[in-house]
N, C-alpha and C positions, 0 to 999 in steps of 0.2 A: 459125497458131494465135493470133497476136496479135489479129487481127480477130475471131475467134470468142470470145476471152476478153473483148474489149471489148463485143461484142454481148451475151454472157451476163451480164456485170456490169451493163450498162445495163438489161437486161431485169429482173433481180432487184431492182435499185435502184428502178426506177420502179414495180415491183410493190409493194415495201415502202412507197413513198410513197403509193400508192393504198390500202394497208392502213391507214396512219396517217390518211389522209383519211376512210376509212370509219369508223375508230374515233372520230374527231371528230364525224362526222355521227350516229353511233349514240348518242353521249353529249351531244347538243345540249341535252337537258333534264335532264341529271344535275347536281344541285346540287353546287357546289364543283369541278366539272371544269374544267381549264385546257386550252385548245387546244394540241395537240402538232404539232410541225413536224419534218420530216426535214431534217437538216443534211447537205448533200452536200459532198464534196471530191474533187479530182482524184486518180486512182490513181497519179499520177506519170508518169514518162516512161522511154523506153528509147533509148539512143544507138545510132545506126547511122552508117555512114560518110557518108551523105549528109544527116544531120541528127538531130534529136531528135523522137521520135514518142511521142505520148501513149498511156497505157495504159488510158484510160477513166475511169470514175467509181466512187467508193466511198461508202458511208454513213458519215459521221463519227459521228453520234449522233442520237437522237431527243430533242429538248428541248421543254419546255413553255413557253408564253407566260406569263410571270409577272413581276410587279413587287412586290418585297417591301414597299416603302414603301406602295404603294396597297393591298396586302392587309392590312397592319397598320392603315392608316387606316380601312379598311372594318370591321375587327373592332372597333376602339375606338368608332367612331361608332355601330355597331350595338348595342354594349353600352349606350351612353348612351341611345339611342332606346328600347331594351327597358325600361330602368329608368323612363323618363318615361312610356312607354305603359302599363305595368302600374300605376304610381302613379295616373295619370289615370283608368284603369278602376276602380280601387278607390275613388277619391274620388267618382266618379259613383255608385257603390253607396252610399257614405256619405251623399251628398246626398239620395238617395231616402228616407232615414230621417227627413228633416226637411221634410215637405211644408208648403206655404203654404195659406192659406185655412182653411176650417172644420175640416179634418182636422189642422191643425198645432198645435203646442204654444202658439204665440202666441195663437191663438183660444181655447184652453182656459184660458190664464192670464188673459186679459182677461175671458172669460166668468165666471170665478171672482170676479175683483175687481168687475166690473160688477154681479154679482148682489147685492152689498151695497147697491146703490142702492135696490132695492125694500124692503130692510130699513130703510134710513134714512127712507124715506117712510112705512113702516108697521111700526115696531119690534115690535109685539105680534103680527104676522101670522106664525103658525107655518109656513104654506106658503112664504112668502118666505124664511124661515130654512132650511127644508128644501132649497130650491133652492140656497142658498149651499153647503150641505154636499154636495149632489149634484155641483155644478160643481167643488168642491174635490176630490172623489174622482175625477172625470174627469180633472182636471189631474194628480193624483198617478199615476193609472193610465197616462196617456200618457207621463209621465216614466219610469215603470218599463218600459213597453213599448219606448220609444226606447233606454233604457239596455240592455235585453235585445238589441236589434238590434245595438248597438255591440259587446256582448260576443260575439255570434255572429260578427260581422265580424272581430273580433280573433282568435277561435279559428280561423276559416277561413283567415285570413291566415297564422297560425302554421303551420297544416298545409300551406299552399301553400309556405311557406319550406322546410319539411321536405322536401316533394316535390322542389323545385328543387335542394336540396342533394344529394339522392339521385341526381338526374340528373347533376349535376356530378361526383359521385364515380364514376359508371359511365363517363361520357365521359373522365374522367381516366385510368381503368383502360384504356379502349380506346386512348387516345393512347399510353400507356406500351407497349402491345403493338405498335402501329404503329412507335413509335420502335425497338423491339427488331428488328423486321423490316428497318427502314432501316439500322440498325447492322450487321446481318448482311450487307448488300450493299455495305458500304463498301470491300471489296477490289476491286470491279469498276471499270471505266473509265467506265461510264455511270450516269446517275442514274435511280432508279426513279420515274418521273414520276407514275404513278398512286398510289404510296404517299405521295409528297409531297402530292398533292391530298387524299388521305385525311387526312393529318396536318393540313393547313391547314383542312380542313373541320371536323375535330374541334375545333381551336382556335376556329374561328368559332362552333361550337355552344356551346362552354363560355362564350364571351364573351357569348352571349345571356343567360346566367344570372348570371355574375360576371365582372367585368372583370379581365383578366390582363395581365401584362407578360411578354415572352418573350426568351429568350437562346438563340442557336444552340448546339447541343450537338454531341456526337461523331458524325461521319459523317452529318450531315444531320438528326439528331434535334433535337428542340426541347425546351427547358426552360421550364416555365410557373411564374409566381409570382403569388400573390393577396395582397391586403391590403398591397401594397407590397413585401414581402420574404419571404413565406411560400412555400416551394417545394412547389407542388401536384404538379408532375411534374418529376422529374429523370431524364432518359434513359428507362430502362426501368422506373423505380420511380415509383409513384404514391402520394401521401398522401391523406388524406380530410378533408372538412369535416364539421362537425356543427352542430346547433342546440341552443341552451340558453337559459335565462332569466338575466337580470342578477341577481346575488346581492343587490345593494342595492335593486333594484326589479323584482320578479318580473313586472310587467306588460310589461317591455321584453324584446324578443327579441335574442339575440346569436348571431352566427355564429362558430364556433370552428374553429381549425385544429388537427388532431390529428396527432401524430407521436410514435412511440415511447411510446405510452400517456399522453402529456401533451397537454393541451388549452390552447390559447392564444386568448383572445378577440381578434377582429378588430374594431377600432374602426369604427363606422358610416361615418365619413368616409373610411376607407381602402378601403371596398368598391368605390368608384368607380361604375361602371355595371353593367348587368345586371339581370335581373328580381329577383334576391335583394336587391340594393341598393334597388330601388324599393319592394319589399314591406317591407323593414326600415324605410325612411324613412317609409312610410305608417303602419306600426304604431307606431313609436317617437315620431314627431313629429306627423303630421297627425291621426291618431286620438286621440292623447293630448290635443292642443289642443282638439279638439271635445268629448272627454269632460270636460275641465276646464270648458269653457264651459257644457256641460249641467249639470254638477254645481254650478257656481256659481249658475246660474239656480235650481236646486232649493233649494240651501242658503240663498241670500239670500231667496227667497220664503218658505220655511218659517220662518226665524228672524224675518223682519220681521213676518209675520202673527202668530207666537207672541207677539212683544213687544207688538204693538198689542192683541192679544186680552187680554193680561195687564193692560193699562191700563184696560180697560173693566169693566162689570158685566153679568152675565147677567140673565135674567128674574126670578131669585130674589134679585137684589141681591148675589150673590156675585162676588168678583173672577174675571175670566176665566181659564180653564185653557188648556192648550196646544191650539192648533188642529191642528198637525201633531205627530206624534211627534218629539221633539227628535232631530236627527241625531246619531249617535254621534261622539265625538271621533276624529280620524284618528290612528292610531298610526304612528310613524316606524319604518322598516325599517333596522336597523343593518347595516353592511358586515361581511363575514366576517372581515376583518382587525382589527376593533375589539378593543382590549384593556381598555376600561372596561366598566362595567355600567350605563350610563345607559339610562333608559327615557323616551322623549320622545313627546308627543302634541300635537295642536293643537286649539283650540276657537275659536269665533267671538266676537270682541269688538265688531265693528262690521260688520254685513252690507252696508253701503253702501260699504265701503272694500276689499272683497275683489278680488283679482286672480286671474284664471283661470290658475293656474300650479302646477307642482310646485315643491318646495323641496329644496335640498341643504344639509344642516347639517354644518358642519365644526368640530371642536374644534381650535383653534390656540393657539399660545403667547400671542397677544395677546387672546384671548377666543374667543367663538363667532361664526363667520362663517356667516350665513344667506344663501344665494344663491337668488334667484328665477330659476328655470330658463327661463322664457319669454323673458327678455331679458338674463339674466346679471347683473342688478343685485345688488350685494353689500352687506350691512349687517352690520357687526361690533358685537356687544354684549358687555359684560364677562362676562355669565353669563346663564343662563336662570332664571326665565321672562323673556320679552320679547314685545312687541307689535309686529307688523310687518304691514302690508297688511290690517288688520282681523282678524288672527289672533293668538291667544295661543299662543306656543310654550312649552309647559310641560315642565319636568323632573319627571316623575312619581316617579322613584326612581333611586337610584344616582348615579354620577358618570361623566363622560366624560374620557378621557385625550387628550392631544395626539395628533392623527393620526386620531382616531375620526371616522367619517362616518356620516350618516344621511340617508335619502331619505324624504320624506313627501309623500303625495298627498292634500291636504285635501278634494278634491272627487270623487275617483274613484268612491266607493261611494254617494254621497248619492242620486243619481237612482234608482239600482238599488233602494235600500231605503226610499225615502220612503213614509210611511203617514199616513193621516189619524187624528188622535187623538180628534177630537170626533165624537159620534154623535147626540146628542139636540139638536134645534133650540133648546130653551130654554136650552142652555148657551152659545149664541153671546153674546159680551159686546158687545152693540150699544149699551148705554147708557154715558154718560160719567159719571165720578164727580164732575164739577164742573158747575155751571150758571152762567149769566150773567143778571143782573137789571138791566135799564136803569133809570136814575133816573126818578122820577115826573115830574119837570119837564123831561125831555129834549125837545129839538126833534125834528122828524120827519126831519131831514136825514141821520141816521145809523142804520143797521140792522145787526143781527147776521147774519153769513153762516154762521159755524161756530165751535164750541168743542169741543175734545177734548184729551185728555191725550197728551203726546208723550214723557214720561219719568216714571219712578217716583220723583218728588221727595217727600221727607218733608213738604214744605210745600204739596203739591199742592192740598189742600182748604182751606188757610188763606184767610180772607176777604181779598180784595184789591180796592181801589176805584181805578178809573181816572177821572180828572177832566180834561176837556179845557180848554185855555186859549184865549185870544183869538187867539193866533198859530197855532192848529191843533195844537200839541203837547199832550201830556198828562202828568200826574203819576200816580204809582202809590204807594199807601200799603198797608202790610201785607205787603210782599214779604219772603220769607225770604232766607237767604244763598245765594250762588252765582249770582245773577242778573246780567245785564250792567249796567254803570253807566249812568246817564242820559246821553243825548246832549248835553244842554245843562246847564251848571252851575247856571244860574239866578241868583238865586232867583226862583221855586222851581225845583228841579232837575226837568227834563222830558225826555220821550222824544219823538222825531219820529214822526209818524204818516203812513202812506200808505194810501189806501183799497185794499182787496183784498190787502194784504200782511200775512201772519200776524204777530201779536205773541206771542212766546214768553216767558213769565214763569212762574216757580214750577212748571214742568213741564207747563203747558198751553199750547195755541195758540189764540188768539182772532183771528178775522178779521172786520173791520167794513167796511161799504160806505157810501159817501156822504160828505157834508161835515159835519164836526162844528160845533157852536156852543158858544161859551164857556159853561162850566157844565154841559155834558152829562156824565153820570156812568154808569159801568157797574161793577157789583160781581160779582166771580167768587168763588164759595164752593162748599161741598159740596152736591151734588144731594140733595134729600130722597128718602127711600125711596119715597114715594108717587108720584114722577115716573118711576120706573124703566121702567114698561110703555110710556110714551110718549116716553122719552128715547132718541134715536138718535145722540147725539154721537160715540160711538166708531165707529159704522158710517160716519159721515162721515169720521172719521179714517182708516178703512181705505180709503175711496174716495180720500182725499187721497194715499195711498201710491202711487197709480198714477203720479203725476207726480214722485215723489220721486227725485232722482238716485241711482241705485243701482249701475249698471254703468259705472264710469269716466265718470260724468257723464251717462249715458243713463238715462232714467226706467225704473222697474220694469216698467211696462206694455209698454215697448219692448225688454225684455231679450231676447226671442226674435229680434227684428230684428237685434240686435247679434250674436247667435250665428249666425244665418243669413248675415249679411253676411260674417262671418269665414270661414265655410265656403265661401260663394260666391267670395270672393277666392282661396281656396286652389284651388278647382276651375278658375277661369278661368286662374290662373297655371299650373296643371298642364296645362291644355289647350294653352296657348301653347307651353309647354316641349315637350310631346309632338309637336305639329305641327312646331315648328322643328327639333328633333333628328331627327325622321323625315325631314324634307327634307334635312338634312345627311347623314344615313346613306344616303339614296337616291342623293344625288350622289356620295358616296364609292364606293358599290357600282357605280354606272354607270361611273365612271372605271376601276374594277378590271375590270369585265366588258368594257369597250372594249379592254382589253389581253389579258385571259385568256379571254374568252368566245368561243364558237363562233358564227361568222356563216355561215349556210347559203349565202348568195349567194357569199361568198368561197370557201367550200369547193366549191361547184359549179364555179366558175371553175378552181380548182386541180385538181378532179377531171378536168375536160376537158383541162387542161394536161398532167397526168401520164398520162392515158389516151392522148393523142396521142403522148407521149414513149414510152410502153410499146409502142404499135403501131409506131412508127418503129424502136424497138430490135429488135422482133421481125422487122420487114422487113429491117433491117440484118443481123441474124443469119441470116436466110434467104438474103440475097445472099452473105454470107460463106461460108455452107455450100455454096451452089451453085458459087461460084468455087473453093472448095477441092475439091469433087467433080470439077469440070472439070480442075483441075490434076492430080488423081490419075489421071484417065483418060488425060490426055496423057502423063504420065510413065510410066504403065503400058504404053503401046504399045511 
């Protein structure tokens, strides 16, 4: 009977091995499946008088090929790759909203500014003035359309975050159920390999959306944590994530961990990897940066043109009115925890000093701390109002208590709401309120290039005479207060002269070309009403704005290049990060599958091996049966 037992055990064992191999082959394309192997052990021995005889083979267990370290590494790198890939994809969509060439904002901005050139050549030409208004309306329209695309992208991204969070919640619920089934098997001596694969695959799927950390739980179950320490899954219990808006800044999205009816915000930095982290980073950082760049372009352009328009005179001789509708002051959003009743807003004091950033305002014991969010630069002032980065931070009402915080986005709504204020071409303030009259006896070596107002000085139209000296310097008589002191003490006190370099005095800018001769004089005073129709000084002033350093040293006309360069840098950085993290994730997954994956060539070899073993076992059982039958026949005689 021993031989029959050995043969029967060998037959069933090899058949089981063939079943496991068939299971592997059947699941070669099943995602998350780990190759299984039959672990064999000897069935022991039996002692006889003439020695110890083996009792055959038994199946010890069926185990899966699995490396916990490689599995975890693949999950983490996959999470990071998912975050980088979704962020790169979103940035590409954002980049498409900012085309170059004739369809771009840069072309519209320069077309608007350059259109003043025809007005400067023919200030009484209503057609040229109408073209200026049309180009300005086109620029404003493109700003609004671009802002609308950004709003749509922000809304879609928020919905995508909500969808990803719902998927995570469902996967977490499924994982809790698998944990429950694993726990129910813990009394057995073997491991439920397919349940473990389901468990690991669910963890892998969750990490595609949000990076987790894991701790082994009861009976093979796994506990998952998000945001560093928030328990998403504990054994057979699953918690939920939710999506909300930042109370201090509704434009920002927040991922919330909910438990027992309480919601805890998860800091963006603690999300780690996963699509949710990539989407949150895009929405809260990348999109915000571009919105601020776009808003600053719109705000600086509108304020600068309004200020220059106000310095000129229209065809009726009236001071210029607003070119664009003045952008509304930005209102600060107070935190829910504030105890004071302060109301804060910002307005523009210098359009050439604006920084494309949001600001965090904090009331502290030592004063008011205003933090520029783009780079974290902090400025502490004793109280409000205060002027920082070309912005007036105004305390409109109430008072702040220590600990109060406010978030303000000075540029967020500007491009979305920009509108042209001027409609009639005769309202363009192309004329300058001042004129320059060369002296009768002047030489021909010096000529006037331009004269226009640059500030609303009370002494703007006061008569001022410039007289050139033999050394090429000049004196100025009739200047009002607030002008720069002479460069040379004298006597007589004189200013240095450089051809083509504007001379700014009494609120006007005069540019002369050529070489002066001693005794040359130029008188600047009020322009007569009769010259308004042919006066284009202020139009020249608008044209000069093109080269005015406006965006951190970059000219107004190149403001769009600054914006696009910033966006291009973000896109290129995201592309590199996406490609690099994808390569790392692919390497980690390859290392995992080299251990856990099914190799059909190996399975074919093993199939042949155990098929032959099965056939040999059957043959051995047949021989043992034949021998036993012969023995029975002999004994039966």
